C-alpha positions as CSV (number, residue, x, y, z in Angstrom):
1,M,-27.4,1.6,-14.7
2,T,-28.2,1.9,-18.4
3,P,-25.5,1.6,-21.1
4,E,-26.0,5.3,-21.9
5,Q,-25.4,6.2,-18.3
6,F,-22.3,4.1,-18.2
7,R,-21.0,5.8,-21.4
8,D,-21.6,9.2,-19.8
9,L,-19.6,8.2,-16.7
10,L,-16.9,6.7,-18.9
11,Q,-16.5,10.0,-20.6
12,K,-16.4,11.8,-17.3
13,F,-13.8,9.4,-16.1
14,Q,-11.6,10.1,-19.1
15,R,-12.0,13.9,-18.5
16,Q,-11.4,13.4,-14.7
17,E,-14.6,15.3,-13.9
18,M,-16.2,12.7,-11.7
19,T,-17.5,13.4,-8.2
20,Q,-16.5,10.8,-5.6
21,P,-20.0,9.1,-5.7
22,E,-19.9,9.0,-9.5
23,L,-16.4,7.4,-9.4
24,E,-17.6,4.7,-6.9
25,S,-20.6,3.9,-9.0
26,F,-18.6,3.8,-12.2
27,L,-16.0,1.4,-10.8
28,E,-18.6,-0.8,-9.3
29,A,-20.4,-1.1,-12.7
30,A,-17.0,-1.6,-14.5
31,A,-16.0,-4.4,-12.1
32,G,-19.4,-6.1,-12.6
33,G,-18.4,-7.2,-16.2
34,Q,-21.7,-6.3,-18.0
35,Y,-20.1,-3.3,-19.7
36,E,-16.8,-5.0,-20.6
37,T,-17.6,-4.7,-24.4
38,L,-18.1,-0.9,-24.0
39,L,-14.8,-0.6,-22.1
40,E,-12.9,-2.6,-24.7
41,E,-14.4,-0.6,-27.6
42,D,-13.6,2.7,-26.0
43,L,-10.0,1.8,-24.9
44,T,-9.3,0.2,-28.3
45,Q,-10.3,3.4,-30.0
46,G,-8.0,5.3,-27.7
47,L,-5.1,3.0,-28.6
48,K,-5.8,3.5,-32.3
49,M,-5.7,7.3,-31.9
50,A,-2.4,7.0,-30.1
51,A,-0.5,5.9,-33.1
52,Y,3.0,4.8,-32.1
53,P,4.5,3.0,-35.1
54,G,6.2,-0.3,-34.3
55,V,4.8,-0.4,-30.7
56,S,2.7,-3.3,-29.4
57,S,-0.8,-2.7,-28.3
58,A,0.1,-3.4,-24.7
59,E,2.8,-0.8,-24.8
60,R,0.4,1.7,-26.4
61,M,-1.9,1.1,-23.4
62,E,0.9,2.1,-21.1
63,K,1.7,5.2,-23.2
64,V,-1.9,6.2,-23.1
65,Y,-1.9,5.7,-19.3
66,Q,1.3,7.8,-19.0
67,Q,-0.3,10.6,-21.0
68,F,-3.1,10.5,-18.4
69,L,-0.6,10.8,-15.6
70,E,1.3,13.7,-17.4
71,K,-2.0,15.6,-17.7
72,K,-2.5,15.2,-13.9
73,K,1.0,16.6,-13.3
74,L,0.3,19.7,-15.4
75,E,-2.9,20.2,-13.5
76,K,-1.0,19.9,-10.2
77,K,1.4,22.7,-11.3
78,K,-1.5,25.1,-11.7
79,E,-2.4,24.7,-8.0
80,T,-0.7,26.5,-5.0
81,P,1.7,23.9,-3.7
82,E,1.5,24.7,0.0
83,R,-2.2,25.2,0.3
84,N,-3.3,22.3,-2.0
85,R,-0.5,19.7,-1.5
86,K,-2.6,17.3,0.5
87,A,-5.6,17.6,-1.7
88,V,-3.6,17.1,-4.9
89,L,-1.7,14.2,-3.5
90,I,-4.8,12.4,-2.3
91,R,-6.6,13.1,-5.6
92,R,-3.7,11.8,-7.6
93,F,-3.7,8.5,-5.5
94,Q,-7.4,8.1,-6.0
95,W,-7.3,8.6,-9.8
96,R,-4.3,6.4,-10.3
97,A,-6.0,3.7,-8.2
98,A,-9.1,4.1,-10.3
99,A,-7.2,3.9,-13.6
100,A,-5.4,0.8,-12.4
101,I,-8.7,-0.8,-11.5
102,L,-10.2,0.0,-14.9
103,L,-7.2,-1.3,-16.8
104,S,-7.2,-4.5,-14.7
105,V,-10.9,-5.0,-15.5
106,V,-10.3,-4.8,-19.3
107,M,-6.9,-6.3,-19.7
108,T,-6.6,-8.6,-16.6
109,G,-3.4,-6.8,-15.7
110,I,-0.3,-6.0,-17.7
111,F,3.3,-6.2,-16.4
112,Y,6.6,-5.1,-17.9
113,Y,10.0,-6.5,-17.0
114,R,13.6,-5.6,-17.7
115,H,16.6,-7.9,-17.7
116,H,19.9,-6.4,-16.5
117,A,22.3,-8.7,-18.4
118,A,22.6,-9.3,-22.1
119,Q,19.0,-7.9,-22.5
120,A,19.6,-4.7,-20.6
121,G,17.3,-1.9,-21.6
122,T,14.8,-4.2,-23.5
123,Y,11.2,-4.5,-22.5
124,E,8.6,-7.2,-23.1
125,T,5.0,-7.7,-22.2
126,A,2.8,-10.6,-21.2
127,G,-0.8,-11.1,-20.4
128,L,-1.7,-12.9,-17.2
129,Q,-3.8,-16.1,-17.0
130,Q,-4.8,-18.4,-14.1
131,P,-3.0,-21.7,-13.7
132,A,-3.6,-23.9,-10.6
133,P,-3.2,-23.8,-7.7
134,E,-5.3,-20.8,-6.7
135,V,-3.9,-18.8,-3.8
136,P,-6.4,-15.9,-2.9
137,P,-5.2,-12.5,-1.9
138,G,-5.1,-11.2,1.7
139,G,-7.8,-9.2,3.3
140,N,-8.9,-7.4,6.5
141,K,-7.9,-9.7,9.4
142,A,-6.0,-9.2,12.6
143,T,-5.7,-10.2,16.2
144,L,-6.2,-7.8,19.1
145,I,-4.2,-8.7,22.2
146,L,-5.6,-7.1,25.4
147,A,-3.6,-6.1,28.5
148,N,-4.5,-9.3,30.3
149,G,-3.3,-11.5,27.4
150,A,-6.7,-12.3,26.0
151,R,-7.0,-12.5,22.2
152,I,-9.8,-11.3,20.0
153,T,-10.0,-12.2,16.3
154,L,-10.8,-9.2,14.1
155,D,-12.2,-9.4,10.6
156,S,-14.7,-7.6,8.4
157,A,-17.7,-9.8,9.2
158,H,-18.9,-8.2,12.4
159,S,-19.1,-4.8,14.0
160,G,-19.9,-3.5,17.5
161,E,-18.4,-3.3,21.0
162,L,-15.7,-6.0,21.6
163,T,-14.7,-5.2,25.2
164,R,-14.1,-2.4,27.8
165,Q,-10.7,-1.6,29.2
166,G,-10.3,1.1,31.8
167,N,-12.3,4.1,30.6
168,M,-12.3,2.9,27.0
169,R,-14.9,1.0,24.9
170,V,-13.1,-1.1,22.2
171,I,-15.3,-1.1,19.1
172,Q,-14.9,-2.9,15.8
173,L,-16.3,-0.7,13.0
174,D,-17.1,-1.7,9.5
175,S,-14.5,-2.1,6.7
176,G,-11.8,-3.6,8.9
177,R,-11.4,-0.8,11.5
178,L,-10.9,-0.8,15.2
179,A,-11.7,2.2,17.4
180,Y,-11.4,3.3,21.0
181,Q,-14.1,5.5,22.6
182,P,-13.9,7.0,26.1
183,Q,-16.6,6.4,28.6
184,A,-17.9,9.5,30.5
185,G,-17.0,9.5,34.2
186,A,-14.6,6.6,34.1
187,S,-11.1,7.0,35.5
188,Q,-8.1,6.8,33.1
189,S,-5.5,4.2,33.5
190,L,-2.4,3.2,31.4
191,V,-3.4,0.0,29.6
192,Y,-1.6,-1.3,26.6
193,N,-3.1,-3.2,23.6
194,T,-1.4,-4.8,20.7
195,I,-2.9,-5.4,17.3
196,T,-1.2,-7.8,14.9
197,T,-1.9,-8.7,11.3
198,P,-0.8,-12.1,9.9
199,R,0.7,-12.7,6.5
200,G,-2.2,-12.2,4.2
201,G,-3.8,-9.6,6.5
202,Q,-4.2,-5.9,6.9
203,Y,-6.2,-3.7,9.3
204,R,-6.9,-0.2,10.4
205,V,-7.0,1.2,14.0
206,V,-8.2,4.6,15.2
207,L,-6.3,5.4,18.4
208,A,-7.8,7.2,21.4
209,D,-6.5,10.6,20.2
210,G,-8.1,10.1,16.7
211,T,-4.9,9.1,15.0
212,Q,-5.5,6.6,12.2
213,V,-3.1,3.8,11.5
214,W,-3.2,1.4,8.6
215,L,-1.3,-1.8,9.2
216,N,0.1,-3.8,6.4
217,A,0.5,-7.6,6.4
218,A,2.8,-9.3,9.0
219,S,2.8,-6.2,11.3
220,S,2.1,-5.3,14.9
221,L,1.4,-2.1,16.8
222,Q,1.6,-1.7,20.5
223,Y,-0.2,1.3,22.0
224,P,-2.0,2.6,25.1
225,T,-5.8,2.6,25.1
226,A,-5.5,6.2,26.4
227,F,-2.6,8.7,26.1
228,T,-2.1,10.0,29.6
229,G,1.6,11.1,29.6
230,K,3.5,13.9,28.0
231,T,3.9,12.0,24.8
232,R,1.8,9.6,22.7
233,E,4.1,6.6,22.2
234,V,3.5,3.5,20.1
235,I,5.8,0.6,19.1
236,L,5.7,-0.7,15.5
237,Q,7.1,-3.8,13.8
238,G,6.3,-4.4,10.1
239,E,4.7,-1.6,8.1
240,A,2.2,1.1,8.8
241,Y,0.8,4.3,7.4
242,F,0.0,7.0,10.0
243,E,-2.3,10.0,9.9
244,V,-1.5,11.6,13.2
245,T,-3.9,14.0,14.9
246,A,-2.2,17.3,15.7
247,R,-1.4,17.9,19.4
248,A,1.2,20.6,19.8
249,D,1.4,19.9,23.5
250,K,1.8,16.1,23.1
251,P,4.2,14.8,20.4
252,F,3.4,11.5,18.8
253,V,6.4,9.0,18.9
254,V,6.9,5.8,16.9
255,Q,9.5,3.4,18.4
256,T,10.9,0.9,15.8
257,G,14.0,-0.6,17.3
258,K,17.6,-0.3,16.0
259,D,17.9,2.8,18.2
260,T,15.3,4.5,15.9
261,R,12.7,7.0,17.1
262,I,10.2,9.0,15.0
263,E,8.6,12.1,16.5
264,V,5.8,14.1,15.0
265,L,3.1,16.6,16.0
266,G,0.5,16.0,13.3
267,T,1.4,14.6,9.9
268,F,1.0,11.8,7.3
269,F,3.9,9.3,6.9
270,N,4.7,5.6,6.2
271,V,7.1,3.4,8.2
272,T,8.6,0.1,7.0
273,N,10.2,-1.9,9.8
274,Y,10.2,-5.6,8.9
275,P,12.7,-7.8,10.8
276,D,13.8,-9.5,7.5
277,E,14.6,-6.1,5.9
278,K,18.0,-4.4,6.2
279,N,16.6,-0.9,6.7
280,I,13.9,1.0,8.5
281,L,12.3,3.4,6.1
282,T,10.3,6.5,7.1
283,T,8.6,8.3,4.2
284,L,6.9,11.7,4.8
285,I,3.8,12.5,2.8
286,K,2.6,15.7,4.6
287,G,3.8,17.8,7.5
288,S,7.2,17.1,9.2
289,V,8.8,14.4,11.3
290,R,12.1,14.0,13.1
291,V,13.9,10.7,12.8
292,D,16.4,9.9,15.5
293,A,18.8,7.0,15.0
294,G,21.5,6.6,17.6
295,K,23.4,9.9,17.8
296,E,22.1,11.1,14.4
297,S,18.9,13.1,13.8
298,H,17.2,14.6,10.8
299,L,14.0,16.6,10.2
300,L,12.2,15.4,7.1
301,S,10.3,17.4,4.5
302,P,7.4,16.1,2.5
303,G,8.6,13.7,-0.3
304,Q,11.7,12.7,1.7
305,Q,12.6,9.3,3.0
306,A,14.9,8.4,6.0
307,R,16.8,5.1,5.8
308,V,18.2,3.7,9.1
309,T,20.7,0.8,8.7
310,A,22.0,-1.2,11.6
311,L,25.8,-1.2,11.7
312,P,27.8,-4.4,12.4
313,E,29.7,-2.8,15.2
314,G,26.6,-1.5,16.8
315,G,24.5,1.7,16.4
316,A,22.9,2.8,13.2
317,R,23.5,4.9,10.2
318,L,20.9,7.5,9.1
319,T,20.6,8.6,5.4
320,V,18.0,10.8,3.8
321,T,16.9,10.9,0.2
322,S,14.4,12.8,-2.0
323,D,14.8,10.3,-4.9
324,I,11.6,8.3,-4.1
325,N,8.2,7.7,-5.5
326,P,5.6,8.4,-2.8
327,E,2.9,6.7,-4.8
328,Q,4.9,3.5,-4.8
329,V,5.5,3.7,-1.1
330,M,1.8,4.2,-0.4
331,A,0.5,1.8,-3.0
332,W,-0.2,-1.0,-0.5
333,K,-2.4,1.3,1.5
334,D,-4.4,2.1,-1.6
335,G,-4.9,-1.5,-2.5
336,L,-2.2,-1.7,-5.2
337,F,1.1,-3.4,-6.0
338,N,3.4,-0.8,-7.6
339,F,6.5,-2.7,-8.9
340,Q,8.0,0.3,-10.8
341,G,11.7,-0.5,-11.1
342,M,11.6,-3.0,-8.3
343,P,14.1,-5.9,-8.0
344,F,12.7,-9.4,-8.1
345,D,13.5,-10.2,-4.4
346,R,11.6,-7.1,-3.2
347,V,8.6,-8.1,-5.4
348,M,8.7,-11.5,-3.9
349,A,8.9,-10.2,-0.3
350,Q,5.7,-8.3,-0.9
351,L,4.0,-11.2,-2.5
352,S,5.1,-13.6,0.3
353,R,3.5,-11.4,3.0
354,W,0.3,-10.7,1.1
355,Y,-0.4,-14.2,-0.1
356,D,1.1,-16.0,2.9
357,V,3.6,-18.1,0.9
358,D,7.2,-19.0,1.7
359,V,9.6,-18.3,-1.2
360,V,12.6,-20.5,-1.8
361,Y,15.3,-19.7,-4.5
362,E,16.8,-22.9,-5.9
363,E,19.4,-21.2,-8.2
364,G,19.7,-17.7,-6.8
365,I,17.6,-14.6,-7.3
366,P,16.7,-13.9,-10.9
367,D,18.2,-10.6,-12.2
368,I,14.9,-9.0,-13.2
369,K,13.3,-5.6,-12.4
370,F,9.6,-5.1,-12.9
371,E,7.5,-2.2,-14.3
372,G,3.9,-2.5,-13.4
373,L,0.8,-1.6,-11.4
374,L,-1.8,-4.1,-10.3
375,G,-4.6,-4.4,-7.7
376,R,-3.8,-6.4,-4.6
377,D,-7.1,-8.2,-5.0
378,V,-6.0,-10.7,-7.7
379,N,-5.1,-14.3,-7.1
380,L,-1.4,-15.2,-7.0
381,S,-1.8,-17.5,-10.0
382,R,-2.1,-14.4,-12.3
383,I,1.3,-13.2,-11.2
384,L,2.9,-16.7,-11.3
385,F,1.8,-17.3,-14.9
386,F,3.6,-14.1,-15.8
387,F,6.8,-15.4,-14.3
388,Q,6.8,-18.3,-16.8
389,K,6.4,-15.8,-19.7
390,V,9.5,-13.9,-18.7
391,G,11.6,-17.1,-18.3
392,V,11.3,-17.5,-14.5
393,H,10.4,-21.1,-13.6
394,Y,8.6,-22.1,-10.4
395,H,6.6,-24.8,-8.8
396,M,4.3,-24.9,-5.8
397,E,4.9,-27.4,-3.0
398,G,1.5,-27.5,-1.4
399,N,-0.3,-24.2,-1.2
400,R,2.2,-22.3,0.8
401,K,5.7,-23.0,-0.5
402,L,6.8,-21.3,-3.8
403,V,10.0,-22.6,-5.3
404,I,11.7,-20.2,-7.8
405,S,14.3,-21.4,-10.3
406,K,15.9,-19.4,-13.1
């Protein structure tokens, strides 16, 4: 790609007029580093044009980025909500992810934090550098457990048929995906598989009915290789995003424990069900789902989140809120960390799972909330250096134990 071609794509990127192939080519060229000077010149000029007196350059970058998001919101309002909700939501995620990648290429990531004590309401910024030791990010890796207990290691290195179970061929596709394909003439039988991701892993499985499931780190999904009954039932522990194939005659059911059951016909939603978390969260992106928790039940609308909390005396409490940020919920699936307004312990829970490190607090949990967006493909050292800049001290014991002190 010539510099002139790159400039043309950069202008299209800023106007949000790119086709999907153009966007992929542009991001690949930007990540290569050979056009870093062009990117810096263009973004620097944009910052100069956005004259905010008394505001640091890093904060100007954030304001320019927020202007970009506001423009997308205005464009969204011009569309018909019911007909175009899915398309708008997906485009917004794609462009936000692309913008985050571009900013990380040029600025190596910028975070913001907020103290909730004497410094309440103040903001500071810090660039990220790379101290030792290096802990790489997670990637596409998982283990498939067959009905007979046999284990198959899954990664992105190989593709092709792994095994056959009943009437199903189990195939590993490219880009960290597992799929089930029926064999003609073979009889169907109820056989269960389990796919598990370790800390530092993620994977995607296409179930026999075409439903797609993205598994986050430290998660497991148990499911039949063929859906032969009146319902399509799976069991989840951890976190997963579902795009369920519509079947009006056969509801899709996610069992999560704590007397919680999620039933859908065809929809997009995210479920968080980690054992070390207090709540089970179901966030609806598109369609409708019914969440049952003990004796309570609620039908969610897009943009709502159901929270199920186990009660000390037994049973569970179900609450529903619309005060959520769907982009933050789905950030992990799009390859991002979105720490907007997130408390320190929740940030560390995400980092612990993705980088496979144990977190220990020597003097309690720092009272800090983060504001930031960063790709999940950066080394842990970039984030740890930022902690020092905001007054959080740490040390690594080996490569897997992170000790935090205030």
